[in-house]
C-alpha positions in Angstrom: 1.0 -35.9 62.3 4.5 -35.0 60.9 6.4 -33.4 63.8 9.4 -30.9 63.4 12.3 -30.8 65.7 14.1 -27.6 66.6 12.9 -25.7 63.6 14.3 -28.3 61.2 12.2 -30.0 58.5 11.7 -33.7 58.9 12.8 -35.8 55.9 12.4 -39.3 57.3 9.3 -41.3 58.4 9.0 -41.9 62.1 7.8 -45.4 63.1 6.2 -44.0 66.3 6.5 -41.0 68.6 4.9 -41.2 72.0 5.6 -41.3 75.7 8.4 -43.6 76.5 8.9 -44.6 72.9 11.8 -43.0 70.9 11.4 -42.0 67.3 13.2 -44.0 64.7 14.3 -43.3 61.1 14.2 -39.5 61.6 16.8 -37.4 59.9 17.3 -33.6 60.3 18.4 -30.8 57.8 19.7 -27.6 59.4 18.4 -24.4 57.7 20.5 -21.2 58.2 18.8 -18.0 58.7 18.7 -15.7 55.6 21.1 -13.2 57.2 23.7 -15.8 58.0 23.7 -17.2 54.4 24.1 -13.7 53.0 27.1 -13.1 55.3 28.6 -16.4 54.3 28.3 -15.6 50.6 29.9 -12.2 51.2 32.9 -13.8 53.1 33.4 -16.3 50.2 33.5 -13.5 47.7 35.9 -11.5 49.7 38.2 -14.4 50.1 38.0 -15.2 46.4 38.9 -11.6 45.5 41.8 -11.5 47.9 43.1 -14.8 46.4 42.9 -13.4 42.9 44.7 -10.2 43.8 47.5 -12.2 45.3 47.8 -14.4 42.2 48.1 -11.3 40.0 50.6 -9.7 42.3 52.7 -12.9 42.2 52.5 -12.9 38.4 53.7 -9.4 38.1 56.5 -10.0 40.5 57.6 -13.0 38.5 57.4 -11.1 35.3 59.6 -8.3 36.7 62.2 -10.7 38.0 62.3 -12.6 34.7 62.8 -9.3 32.8 65.5 -8.0 35.2 68.7 -7.2 33.4 67.3 -7.9 29.9 67.2 -5.4 27.0 64.3 -7.0 25.4 61.4 -8.7 27.1 58.3 -10.2 25.4 55.0 -8.6 26.0 52.8 -10.3 28.6 49.4 -10.8 26.7 47.6 -10.5 30.0 49.1 -7.6 31.8 50.9 -5.6 29.1 48.4 -5.7 26.2 45.1 -4.0 26.1 43.3 -5.3 23.0 40.9 -3.4 20.7 42.0 0.0 21.8 42.6 2.2 18.7 42.9 6.0 18.4 42.5 7.6 15.0 44.7 10.6 14.4 44.1 12.7 11.4 46.1 15.9 10.5 46.9 18.0 7.5 49.2 16.4 4.9 51.8 19.2 4.6 54.2 21.0 6.9 52.8 22.5 10.1 49.7 20.3 9.5 48.5 22.4 6.6 45.6 20.9 4.7 46.4 22.5 1.4 49.1 24.3 -0.6 48.3 27.4 -2.7 51.7 28.4 -3.7 54.5 26.0 -4.5 58.2 26.4 -5.2 61.1 24.4 -6.5 64.7 24.7 -5.4 67.8 25.8 -7.3 69.8 23.8 -4.8 68.5 20.6 -6.2 71.2 19.0 -8.4 70.8 19.1 -12.2 71.2 15.3 -12.3 68.2 14.6 -10.1 66.2 17.1 -11.9 66.4 14.9 -15.0 64.3 12.5 -13.1 62.0 14.5 -10.8 61.4 17.9 -9.3 61.1 18.3 -5.5 58.2 20.8 -4.6 58.2 22.9 -1.6 55.4 24.7 0.4 57.7 27.6 1.4 60.3 29.3 -0.7 63.5 27.5 0.1 65.6 30.5 -1.0 64.1 32.7 1.9 63.0 30.1 4.4 65.9 28.0 5.8 63.6 25.4 7.3 61.6 24.7 4.2 61.3 21.0 3.3 60.1 19.1 0.3 56.4 18.2 0.4 56.3 16.0 -2.7 58.1 15.2 -5.9 56.7 15.2 -9.4 58.1 13.0 -12.3 57.4 12.3 -15.9 57.8 8.8 -17.2 57.5 7.3 -20.8 57.7 3.6 -21.6 60.0 4.1 -24.5 62.1 7.0 -23.1 60.5 9.9 -25.0 60.6 13.4 -23.4 64.2 13.1 -22.0 67.7 12.8 -23.2 69.2 9.3 -23.5 72.6 9.3 -21.6 75.2 6.9 -20.5 76.7 3.8 -22.3 73.4 2.1 -22.4 71.5 5.2 -23.6 69.0 5.0 -20.8 66.5 7.8 -20.8 65.4 9.1 -17.3 61.7 9.1 -18.5 62.1 5.4 -19.3 63.6 4.7 -15.8 60.8 6.5 -14.1 58.1 4.7 -16.1 59.8 1.3 -15.4 60.1 2.1 -11.6 56.5 2.9 -11.1 55.5 0.0 -13.4 57.5 -2.5 -11.2 56.2 -0.9 -8.0 52.5 -0.7 -8.9 51.6 -3.2 -11.6 51.5 -7.0 -11.7 54.6 -8.6 -13.1 52.8 -9.6 -16.3 51.6 -6.0 -17.0 54.0 -3.7 -18.7 51.8 -0.7 -19.3 49.5 1.5 -17.2 45.8 1.5 -18.0 43.4 4.2 -17.2 39.9 3.2 -17.6 40.0 1.5 -21.1 43.0 3.5 -22.3 46.5 2.0 -22.3 49.2 4.8 -21.8 52.8 4.9 -22.7 53.4 7.9 -20.4 52.5 8.9 -16.9 53.0 11.8 -14.4 53.8 10.5 -10.9 53.5 12.5 -7.6 55.3 11.0 -4.6 54.4 12.4 -1.2 57.4 12.9 1.1 57.4 10.0 3.6 57.9 12.6 6.4 54.5 14.1 5.7 52.6 10.8 6.1 51.7 9.0 9.3 50.4 5.5 8.8 48.7 6.2 5.4 47.3 8.8 3.1 43.5 9.3 3.3 42.9 9.0 -0.4 39.2 9.8 -0.1 40.0 13.3 1.2 42.9 14.2 -1.2 42.5 16.4 -4.3 44.8 17.9 -6.9 43.7 20.8 -9.0 45.8 21.5 -12.1 45.5 23.6 -15.2 47.3 23.9 -18.5 49.6 27.0 -18.5 
């Protein structure tokens, strides 16, 4: 028979158990009640949580002390940065978050020199609305300078300057002409949205321009 002692399971093999003879080679393993083990686990978790909170508090305090008196302090990637948090904000392209313009104006206040290169276009009449601001500019460009008067000592035409400006900004360095589909073009019309109207970028998929030949 395998005896048990004080509720503990026997793990050794006794040589003999009997009156007047002690047991030998017997080892005992104490088994805690279930409620005691659960309380011990809870206490360990509470201690671990308290220790982690103290470590975070110390790190925050050290960061504050390190940044004291500084104008610029690097972001702490652990406490200052929340990754993968993005908010998409979409609004109308034009002034007062308007999504479209039905009536457009130019301004007599624009200098005649700049008008040789582009026209600023307004949503409101700048003559009657003091707060009217330019929404976009429209320009014509020609690779050889046609459509505008050549001026200056080098006889540079404004239309040639416009074509060259957009060619350098938009085309590869080895490409000197714009191509639309399979058609190479010597002239272009360019519309440049006022930077103040944009946030991060223009939503090209939701932008349309209706025009007609007057």
